[in-house]
ROSE-4610 file (N, C-alpha, C; in Angstrom, 1 decimal, always signed):
// ROSE-4610
residu = [M/M/M/V/V/V/Q/Q/Q/Q/Q/Q/T/T/T/V/V/V/A/A/A/D/D/D/V/V/V/M/M/M/T/T/T/P/P/P/S/S/S/P/P/P/A/A/A/T/T/T/V/V/V/D/D/D/V/V/V/T/T/T/D/D/D/T/T/T/L/L/L/R/R/R/T/T/T/V/V/V/A/A/A/R/R/R/A/A/A/M/M/M/A/A/A/D/D/D/H/H/H/D/D/D/T/T/T/G/G/G/A/A/A/L/L/L/V/V/V/V/V/V/R/R/R/A/A/A/G/G/G/T/T/T/T/T/T/A/A/A/V/V/V/G/G/G/I/I/I/V/V/V/T/T/T/D/D/D/R/R/R/D/D/D/V/V/V/V/V/V/V/V/V/R/R/R/G/G/G/L/L/L/A/A/A/A/A/A/G/G/G/L/L/L/G/G/G/P/P/P/D/D/D/S/S/S/A/A/A/V/V/V/Q/Q/Q/D/D/D/V/V/V/V/V/V/S/S/S/G/G/G/Q/Q/Q/V/V/V/V/V/V/T/T/T/V/V/V/G/G/G/Q/Q/Q/A/A/A/D/D/D/P/P/P/V/V/V/E/E/E/T/T/T/A/A/A/V/V/V/D/D/D/V/V/V/M/M/M/R/R/R/E/E/E/A/A/A/A/A/A/V/V/V/R/R/R/R/R/R/V/V/V/P/P/P/V/V/V/L/L/L/D/D/D/G/G/G/D/D/D/T/T/T/L/L/L/V/V/V/G/G/G/I/I/I/V/V/V/S/S/S/I/I/I/G/G/G/D/D/D/L/L/L/A/A/A/I/I/I/E/E/E/L/L/L/D/D/D/P/P/P/T/T/T/S/S/S/A/A/A/L/L/L/A/A/A/D/D/D/I/I/I/S/S/S/R/R/R/A/A/A/E/E/E/P/P/P/N/N/N/L/L/L]
num = [1/1/1/2/2/2/3/3/3/4/4/4/5/5/5/6/6/6/7/7/7/8/8/8/9/9/9/10/10/10/11/11/11/12/12/12/13/13/13/14/14/14/15/15/15/16/16/16/17/17/17/18/18/18/19/19/19/20/20/20/21/21/21/22/22/22/23/23/23/24/24/24/25/25/25/26/26/26/27/27/27/28/28/28/29/29/29/30/30/30/31/31/31/32/32/32/33/33/33/34/34/34/35/35/35/36/36/36/37/37/37/38/38/38/39/39/39/40/40/40/41/41/41/42/42/42/43/43/43/44/44/44/45/45/45/46/46/46/47/47/47/48/48/48/49/49/49/50/50/50/51/51/51/52/52/52/53/53/53/54/54/54/55/55/55/56/56/56/57/57/57/58/58/58/59/59/59/60/60/60/61/61/61/62/62/62/63/63/63/64/64/64/65/65/65/66/66/66/67/67/67/68/68/68/69/69/69/70/70/70/71/71/71/72/72/72/73/73/73/74/74/74/75/75/75/76/76/76/77/77/77/78/78/78/79/79/79/80/80/80/81/81/81/82/82/82/83/83/83/84/84/84/85/85/85/86/86/86/87/87/87/88/88/88/89/89/89/90/90/90/91/91/91/92/92/92/93/93/93/94/94/94/95/95/95/96/96/96/97/97/97/98/98/98/99/99/99/100/100/100/101/101/101/102/102/102/103/103/103/104/104/104/105/105/105/106/106/106/107/107/107/108/108/108/109/109/109/110/110/110/111/111/111/112/112/112/113/113/113/114/114/114/115/115/115/116/116/116/117/117/117/118/118/118/119/119/119/120/120/120/121/121/121/122/122/122/123/123/123/124/124/124/125/125/125/126/126/126/127/127/127/128/128/128/129/129/129/130/130/130/131/131/131/132/132/132/133/133/133/134/134/134/135/135/135/136/136/136/137/137/137/138/138/138/139/139/139]
x = [-16.6/-15.3/-15.6/-14.7/-14.9/-14.3/-15.1/-14.6/-13.5/-12.4/-11.3/-11.7/-11.3/-11.5/-10.2/-10.3/-9.1/-8.2/-8.7/-7.9/-7.0/-7.4/-6.6/-5.3/-5.3/-4.2/-3.5/-4.0/-3.4/-2.1/-1.3/-0.2/-0.8/-0.7/-1.3/-0.4/-1.0/-0.3/+0.7/+0.3/+1.2/+1.9/+3.1/+3.8/+3.1/+3.0/+2.3/+3.2/+2.8/+3.4/+2.2/+2.4/+1.4/+1.6/+0.5/+0.5/+1.5/+1.8/+2.7/+4.2/+4.4/+5.8/+6.5/+7.9/+8.7/+9.0/+9.4/+9.9/+11.1/+11.9/+13.1/+12.6/+11.6/+11.0/+10.4/+9.7/+9.1/+10.1/+11.2/+12.3/+12.9/+13.1/+13.7/+12.8/+11.5/+10.5/+10.5/+10.5/+10.6/+11.8/+12.9/+14.2/+14.1/+13.6/+13.5/+12.5/+11.5/+10.5/+10.6/+11.7/+12.0/+10.7/+10.2/+9.0/+9.0/+8.3/+8.3/+7.0/+6.1/+4.8/+4.4/+3.9/+3.4/+2.0/+1.2/-0.1/+0.1/-0.6/-0.5/-1.8/-1.6/-2.8/-2.8/-4.0/-4.2/-4.9/-4.1/-4.6/-4.7/-5.9/-6.0/-6.7/-7.0/-7.7/-6.7/-6.8/-6.0/-6.5/-5.5/-5.9/-5.2/-4.3/-3.6/-2.5/-1.8/-0.6/+0.5/+1.7/+2.8/+3.8/+4.3/+5.2/+6.6/+7.6/+9.0/+9.0/+8.2/+8.1/+7.5/+6.5/+5.9/+7.0/+7.8/+8.8/+9.8/+10.2/+11.1/+10.5/+9.4/+8.9/+8.1/+7.1/+6.3/+7.0/+8.1/+8.8/+10.1/+11.1/+12.5/+12.6/+12.1/+12.2/+11.4/+10.3/+9.5/+10.1/+11.3/+11.9/+11.6/+10.9/+10.6/+11.8/+12.1/+13.2/+12.8/+13.8/+13.6/+12.8/+12.7/+11.9/+10.4/+10.1/+8.7/+7.8/+6.5/+5.6/+5.1/+4.8/+4.4/+3.0/+2.2/+0.9/+1.1/+2.3/+2.6/+2.8/+3.0/+3.3/+2.3/+1.5/+0.7/-0.3/-0.5/-1.5/-2.8/-3.7/-5.0/-5.9/-7.1/-8.1/-7.8/-7.8/-7.5/-8.8/-8.6/-9.7/-9.3/-10.3/-10.0/-10.9/-10.6/-11.5/-11.6/-12.6/-12.7/-12.1/-11.6/-10.9/-11.9/-13.2/-14.1/-14.6/-14.2/-14.6/-14.0/-14.7/-14.1/-12.9/-12.0/-10.8/-11.2/-12.2/-12.6/-13.0/-13.5/-13.8/-12.5/-11.5/-10.2/-9.7/-9.9/-9.5/-10.3/-11.6/-12.5/-12.1/-11.9/-11.6/-10.2/-9.2/-7.9/-8.1/-8.8/-9.0/-9.7/-10.8/-11.6/-10.8/-10.0/-9.3/-7.9/-7.5/-6.2/-5.1/-5.1/-4.1/-3.5/-2.4/-1.7/-1.7/-2.1/-2.2/-3.4/-4.0/-5.2/-5.2/-5.3/-5.4/-6.7/-6.5/-7.6/-8.1/-9.4/-10.0/-10.8/-10.9/-11.9/-12.7/-13.9/-14.6/-13.8/-13.4/-12.5/-11.1/-10.7/-9.4/-8.5/-7.4/-6.4/-5.9/-6.1/-5.6/-4.6/-4.5/-3.6/-3.5/-2.8/-2.7/-2.7/-3.3/-3.3/-2.7/-1.9/-1.2/-1.6/-1.4/-1.7/-0.8/+0.4/+1.2/+0.7/+0.1/-0.6/-1.7/-2.5/-3.6/-3.1/-2.0/-1.5/-1.0/-0.3/+0.2/-1.0/-2.1/-3.2/-4.1/-4.3/-5.3/-4.7/-3.4/-2.8/-1.3/-1.1/+0.3/+1.3/+0.9/+1.9/+2.2/+1.6/+1.9/+3.2/+3.7/+5.0/+4.9/+3.8/+3.7/+3.7/+3.2/+3.2/+4.7/+5.4/+6.8/+7.6/+7.4/+8.2/+7.8/+6.6/+6.1/+6.7/+6.9/+7.4/+9.0/+9.6/+11.1/+11.7/+12.9/+13.6/+13.9/+13.9/+14.3/+15.7/+16.0/+17.3/+17.9/+18.9/+19.5/+20.8]
y = [+9.6/+9.4/+9.5/+10.2/+10.4/+9.2/+8.7/+7.5/+7.9/+7.2/+7.5/+7.1/+7.9/+7.5/+7.1/+6.5/+6.1/+7.3/+8.5/+9.7/+10.0/+9.6/+9.8/+9.0/+7.9/+6.9/+6.7/+7.1/+6.8/+7.6/+7.2/+7.9/+8.7/+10.0/+10.8/+10.8/+11.1/+11.3/+10.2/+9.0/+7.9/+8.0/+7.4/+7.3/+6.4/+6.7/+5.9/+5.7/+4.7/+4.4/+4.1/+4.3/+4.0/+2.5/+1.9/+0.5/+0.2/+1.3/+1.1/+1.3/+1.8/+2.0/+0.6/+0.7/-0.6/-1.0/-2.2/-2.7/-1.9/-1.5/-0.7/+0.7/+1.3/+2.5/+2.3/+1.2/+0.8/+0.7/-0.1/-0.3/+1.1/+1.9/+3.3/+4.1/+4.0/+4.8/+4.3/+2.9/+2.4/+2.8/+2.9/+3.3/+4.8/+5.6/+7.0/+7.4/+6.6/+6.9/+6.1/+5.2/+4.4/+3.6/+2.9/+2.1/+0.8/-0.2/-1.5/-1.7/-0.7/-0.8/+0.5/+0.4/+1.6/+1.3/+2.4/+2.3/+2.3/+1.4/+1.4/+2.1/+3.0/+3.7/+3.6/+3.7/+3.8/+5.2/+6.2/+7.5/+8.0/+8.4/+8.8/+7.7/+6.6/+5.5/+4.5/+4.2/+3.2/+1.9/+1.1/-0.2/-1.4/-1.1/-2.1/-1.6/-2.5/-2.2/-3.2/-2.6/-3.5/-3.4/-4.5/-4.6/-5.0/-4.8/-5.3/-6.8/-7.5/-9.0/-9.3/-8.5/-8.7/-8.5/-7.5/-7.2/-8.4/-8.9/-10.0/-11.4/-11.8/-13.1/-13.2/-12.3/-12.3/-11.8/-11.0/-10.4/-11.1/-10.7/-11.2/-12.8/-13.4/-14.8/-15.6/-14.9/-15.5/-15.3/-14.6/-14.4/-13.1/-12.2/-10.9/-10.0/-9.2/-8.3/-6.9/-6.1/-4.8/-3.8/-4.1/-3.2/-3.7/-4.8/-5.3/-4.3/-4.3/-3.3/-3.8/-2.9/-3.3/-4.0/-3.7/-4.4/-5.9/-6.4/-7.8/-8.5/-7.7/-8.3/-7.8/-6.8/-6.1/-7.1/-7.0/-7.9/-7.7/-8.7/-8.7/-7.5/-7.7/-6.6/-5.8/-4.5/-3.7/-3.5/-3.5/-3.1/-1.8/-0.9/+0.4/+0.7/+1.8/+2.3/+3.8/+4.4/+5.9/+6.5/+7.8/+8.5/+8.7/+8.8/+9.0/+7.8/+6.6/+5.3/+5.2/+4.5/+4.2/+3.3/+3.4/+2.6/+1.1/+0.7/-0.7/-1.2/-0.3/-0.7/-1.1/-0.4/-0.7/-2.1/-2.3/-3.6/-4.7/-4.5/-5.6/-5.8/-4.7/-4.9/-5.6/-5.3/-6.0/-7.4/-7.7/-9.1/-9.9/-9.4/-10.1/-10.3/-9.4/-9.5/-10.1/-10.3/-10.8/-10.0/-8.7/-7.8/-7.0/-6.4/-5.7/-4.1/-3.7/-2.3/-2.0/-0.9/-0.5/+1.0/+1.2/+2.6/+3.3/+4.6/+5.4/+6.4/+6.4/+7.3/+8.4/+9.5/+10.6/+10.6/+9.9/+9.8/+8.8/+9.3/+8.5/+8.9/+9.9/+10.4/+9.7/+9.2/+8.6/+9.7/+9.5/+10.5/+9.9/+8.6/+8.0/+6.5/+5.9/+4.5/+4.1/+3.1/+2.6/+1.2/+0.9/-0.4/-1.1/-2.3/-3.1/-2.5/-2.1/-1.5/-0.2/+0.7/+1.9/+1.6/+0.6/+0.2/-0.4/-1.2/-1.8/-0.7/+0.3/+1.4/+2.1/+2.3/+3.1/+2.2/+1.0/+0.2/-0.7/-1.1/-1.9/-1.5/-0.3/+0.3/-0.5/-1.4/-2.2/-3.6/-3.8/-5.1/-5.1/-6.3/-6.4/-5.8/-6.0/-5.4/-3.9/-3.2/-1.8/-1.4/-2.1/-1.8/-1.9/-3.0/-3.1/-2.0/-1.7/-0.6/+0.7/+1.0/+2.3/+2.4/+1.2/+1.2/+1.8/+2.3/+2.9/+1.7/+1.9/+0.8/+0.4/-0.9/-1.4/-1.1/-0.3/+0.1/-0.6]
z = [+23.3/+22.6/+21.1/+20.4/+19.0/+18.3/+17.3/+16.6/+15.6/+15.6/+14.7/+13.3/+12.3/+10.9/+10.3/+9.1/+8.4/+8.1/+7.9/+7.7/+8.9/+10.1/+11.3/+11.3/+10.7/+10.8/+9.5/+8.4/+7.1/+6.8/+5.9/+5.4/+4.2/+4.2/+3.1/+1.9/+0.8/-0.5/-0.8/-0.9/-1.1/-2.5/-2.5/-3.8/-4.7/-6.0/-7.0/-8.2/-9.0/-10.3/-11.2/-12.5/-13.5/-13.9/-14.4/-14.8/-15.9/-16.7/-17.8/-17.4/-16.2/-15.7/-15.6/-15.8/-15.8/-14.4/-14.2/-12.9/-12.4/-13.4/-13.0/-12.4/-13.0/-12.5/-11.1/-10.9/-9.7/-8.6/-8.9/-7.9/-7.6/-8.5/-8.2/-7.3/-7.6/-6.8/-5.4/-5.2/-3.9/-3.1/-3.8/-3.2/-2.8/-3.8/-3.6/-2.4/-2.3/-1.3/+0.0/+0.0/+1.2/+1.6/+0.6/+0.9/+0.1/+0.6/+0.0/-0.8/-0.9/-1.6/-2.2/-3.4/-4.1/-4.6/-4.7/-5.3/-6.8/-7.5/-9.0/-9.5/-10.5/-11.0/-12.5/-13.0/-14.4/-14.6/-15.0/-15.0/-13.5/-13.1/-11.7/-10.9/-11.4/-10.7/-10.1/-8.8/-8.2/-8.6/-9.2/-9.7/-9.0/-8.1/-7.4/-6.5/-5.9/-5.1/-5.6/-5.7/-6.1/-4.9/-4.5/-3.4/-3.9/-3.1/-3.5/-3.7/-3.0/-3.2/-4.5/-5.0/-6.3/-7.4/-7.2/-8.2/-8.3/-7.1/-7.1/-7.5/-6.8/-7.0/-8.3/-8.5/-9.7/-11.0/-10.7/-11.8/-12.1/-11.4/-11.7/-11.6/-10.6/-10.4/-11.5/-12.0/-13.0/-14.4/-14.5/-15.8/-16.5/-15.8/-16.4/-16.2/-17.2/-17.1/-16.4/-16.2/-15.5/-16.4/-17.7/-18.5/-18.7/-18.0/-18.1/-17.3/-17.7/-17.1/-15.8/-14.9/-13.6/-13.6/-14.7/-14.8/-14.9/-15.2/-15.3/-14.0/-12.9/-11.6/-10.5/-10.8/-9.8/-9.2/-7.9/-7.2/-7.8/-7.6/-8.2/-7.9/-8.0/-7.8/-6.5/-6.6/-5.4/-4.6/-3.3/-2.4/-1.7/-1.5/-1.0/+0.2/+0.9/+2.0/+1.7/+2.3/+2.3/+3.4/+3.2/+4.3/+5.5/+5.3/+6.4/+7.0/+6.5/+7.1/+8.5/+9.4/+10.7/+10.5/+11.4/+11.4/+11.4/+12.1/+12.1/+10.8/+9.9/+8.5/+7.8/+8.0/+7.3/+7.8/+9.1/+9.7/+9.0/+8.9/+8.4/+6.9/+6.1/+4.7/+4.5/+5.3/+5.3/+5.6/+6.7/+7.1/+6.0/+5.5/+4.5/+3.2/+2.8/+1.5/+1.8/+3.0/+3.4/+2.8/+3.0/+2.5/+3.7/+3.5/+4.5/+4.3/+3.1/+2.8/+2.0/+2.2/+1.4/+1.0/-0.3/-0.7/-0.1/+0.2/+0.8/-0.2/-0.4/-1.4/-0.8/-1.4/-1.2/-2.4/-2.4/-3.7/-4.6/-5.7/-6.6/-6.6/-5.7/-5.7/-4.6/-5.0/-4.0/-3.1/-1.8/-0.8/+0.2/+0.3/+1.3/+1.1/+2.0/+2.1/+3.6/+4.0/+5.4/+5.4/+6.4/+6.5/+7.8/+7.8/+9.0/+10.2/+9.8/+10.9/+11.4/+10.5/+11.0/+12.0/+11.6/+12.5/+13.8/+13.8/+15.0/+15.9/+15.4/+16.2/+16.9/+16.2/+16.7/+17.6/+17.2/+18.0/+19.1/+18.9/+19.9/+20.0/+20.6/+20.6/+21.4/+22.2/+22.9/+22.2/+21.1/+20.4/+19.7/+19.4/+18.7/+17.4/+16.7/+15.3/+15.4/+16.4/+16.6/+16.8/+17.7/+17.9/+16.7/+15.9/+14.6/+13.7/+13.6/+12.6/+13.0/+14.2/+14.7/+14.6/+14.5/+14.5/+13.2/+13.4/+12.2/+11.3/+10.0/+9.1/+9.2/+8.9/+8.9/+7.5/+7.5/+6.2/+6.0]
């Protein structure tokens, strides 16, 4: 049996925003890409992930305006995996860091993102999380 790699289950070419982009820009990008999380970069380096919850709770609820920079709300230090890493490595990294999404790198280049839902679909396809992850979004 061939061992699956992160590249086999990741979402390639994830949407990104720059650390200097505004919360308004982040919200628009999330709407445009129909996602609740974006990789935050400084130049070409992935430096974090921002979620819709970060924008609301760390941003708007904390009194920041829509023109505040995403760097003011981005989650702490980013953890990453390599595209050639075994899927189990992504599981271990997510578990250890208590995160739900991890940017995927090829060397220093961002090539994808893998989520807990992606892993559930692949590793436990009959689980409730896999079912939820496969479902069409509620619009």
